[in-house]
N, C-alpha and C positions, 0 to 999 in steps of 0.2 A: 717607372718615371721617378726621377729624383725629386725628393721633397724640397719645398721652398723653406722649410723651417730649419733653423740652425741647430747643430749639436751644441749642448751647453759647454762652455769653457770652464776649466778648473783654474781659478785664480786664487792664490793664497797670499800674495804679497800686496798689502793695502797701499804700499808706496808706489805701486804700478798703476794706481787708480786715480781718477779725477772725478769727484762728485759734483755734479751741477747743482743739485739741491742738498740741503741739510737733511740727513736721515737719522732716525733713532737706531742705534745699534742694539739689537735684542740682548746683547750681553752687557749693556750699560754704556752710557755716554752716547756720542753722536759721531757720524761720519760727516766731515765738513763739506761745505758747498757755498756757492755765491748766494743762491736764493734760499730763503727760509719761508716755506709756505705752510708750516705746520699749524700755526695759530688760526689761520683763516682758510684752511683748505676747502671746506665745504662751499664757500663762496667762490673760490677759484674754479671749482667744478660745477658751478651753477646750481648748487643745492639739488643735484640730481640723484635719483635712486639707482644703485648699480646692482642690487641683489638679483642674481639669476640672469644677468645680461651679458651678452657677448660683445666685447669692446675692443676696438682697434686704437691703440695708443700711438699716434703718429709723432715721431721725433722723440723717442723715449729717453735718449741720453743715458744717464746713470740709473733710470728706472723708478724714480720716486713716485711719480703718478701711477705708473703701472702697479707697483706693489700696494699702494694705498687703495686703488680701486679694487684690487684683489681682496684686501681686508674688508671691503664693503660688499663683498659677495660676487664680484664680477669674474668672468672668464676672459682674461686679457691676452691679446696678441700684441707684443711690442714690436714696433717698426722703426728702423733707423737706417742711416746711410751705409752703403756697402763699404767694406774695407778698402776697396780700390775705387770708390766713388769720388766724384768731383764735388766738393763743397761749392756753394754759390758765392764764391769770392767776387767782390766788385772788381772789374777789370780796369783799374786805373792805369792809363797809359804812362803816368809818372811814377809808377811803383812796380816792383817785381812781384806781381800778384801770383804768378805761377810758383815762385818760391814760397810765397805765403800759403798757397794751397797745400804744398808738401808739409809745411809746419802744421797745418790744421789736420791733415790726415793722421799725423802722429798724436795730436791732441785728441782726436776722435777715438783713437784706439784706447786711450786711457779712460774715456767714458765707457767704452765697451767693457774694459776690465772691471770698472766699478759696478756696472750692471751685473755681471756674472758673479763678482765677489759678493755683492749684496743678495743676489738671487739665491745663492746657496744658503746664506746665513739667515734669511727671513723665510726660508723654505717655500719659495715661490714655485708655482706650477705654470707660470706664464711661458708661452712659447715666444720665440723671437724670429723675426725675418729681417734680413738686410737687403737693401736695394735702393732704387731711386724713388724719391717722393713723387716724381712725375710718371712713374711706371710701376705701380704696385701690382704684384701678381694676383690674378683672379684665383689662383690655386690656394690662396690663404683662406678662401671661403667667404661667407657673408656674415655681416655683423649687425647687431642691433643698434650700435652707436659707434661713433668715432670721436676721438678727442685730439684737438690740435692745441697743445699748450705752449704758447709763446714761441711758435715756430715760424709763422707766416712772415714776420718782419725780417727773417733771415733768408727768405727765398726770393729769387729773381721774379718768379711768376706765381704769386700766392693763389690766384684764381685756378690756375692749372693744377696746383697741388690739391686744392679742395675738390675740384672736379674728378681727379683721378681716384682719390680715396672714397668720396661719397658715392661713387657708382657701385660700391660694395656694401652700402649702409642702408638698412631697412627704415629706421625711423627717427634717429636723434643724432645731432652733431653738436659738439661743444667746442667753441673757439675762444681762447683767452689770449689777450695781448695787452700791450701798454696803452694807457690812455694818452692820446695826443694832447699836447699843450694847447693846440688851437681848437680843441673840442668845445671850449667854453668861450662865450662872448664877453664883452666888457662888463656886463652885469653879473657874470658868473653862471649864466644859463647855458644848458647843453645845446649845442647846435644840432640840428636835424639834417644837416647837409652831408651826403656821402662823399668822402674824399680820401685820397692817399697822398702822403707827403714823402717825397723822394729824399732819403737821408744822406747818401754819399756826397761829400764836398771835395771837389777836385783841387780847391785852393789849399785846404788844410790836410787832405787825405784822411779825414775822419770817416768813421763808419765803413771800414773795409769788409765787414761781415754782416752789416745790417743795411737793408734796402729801403724799408718803408715804415712809416707810422700810418696805421689804418684806423679809420673811425669805426665805431660800432655800426653805424648806419651802412657803411659800404660792405661790411661783413654780412649784414642782413640782406643786402642787395645780392651779393655773391651767392649766398646759400639759397636765396629765394629763386634765383635763376636755375639752380640745380635741384629744385623741387622741394626745398625746405621753407615753405611759405609762411609758417608761423614761427615767431621767435621772440625771445625776451632778453633783456640786457640786465646784468648784475654788475654793479661797481663795487670794488673792494680794495683794501690796502694789503700789500705784501712787503717783504723786506729783502733788499738786495745789499749785501755786505753791511747789514745793520741799519740801513737807511730806508725810510718809508717810500714805497713806490705805489702809484695809483694804477690799477689795472681794471679791465672790464672783461666780462665773460658773456658771450652770446650763446644761448641754447636754442637750437632750431629743431623743429619737428617737421618730418616729411608730410607734405600735403598732396604731392603729385609725383608721378613717375615711380619706377620700381628699380631695385638693384639689378645689375646686368646678370 
């Protein structure tokens, strides 16, 4: 039976790479990226302990979270879109979204190059699987926890992506995403209403690759339906291209059901 795990790539040309997150280069300096999570990473990961845990990193991109969880003692399997996979591009009728999808496929390949370039240089032992976020193979095995780091907003069906991954998870899920501006009322209090905001705008063609802003409460409702009935929310600040961004992390614990 053919293994679902990828053979490591040898990537020696950093110019062929696209780093989604800023990463420290073990030889000095950094590899660039849009997001810099280094100063507040523990909050991004929900102040979770990873030592001795088997973790599924969903949407690993260039691998920053994967490698950092390894440093904290986790055994990580990185998961990302297949080379021939279809990104969830918004199908604007007014836009050549199929052409946009081809551009993104090339862009994603640069993320994969960055993953393997860094994988070798940080001496990672993480395995990697490529496929659809809606059809993760059972042959990967079972995990103590899964991490969805700012991926759900880019997916047409975030609940299905959670359902598919969490069927393999024994006890913990970590979901991080952007804080919606409508989360706060006029007095600055946090709303307890579960909601999703649809982002694509057909008038301006904005948000071709982003679908949703999701409230922490709806994430808690999603994972509660999937058996993770106890959860907590952590709010934190991260940096996107040097600008402060407000994010939240939901950490859920399984209270019912079992992995398939």
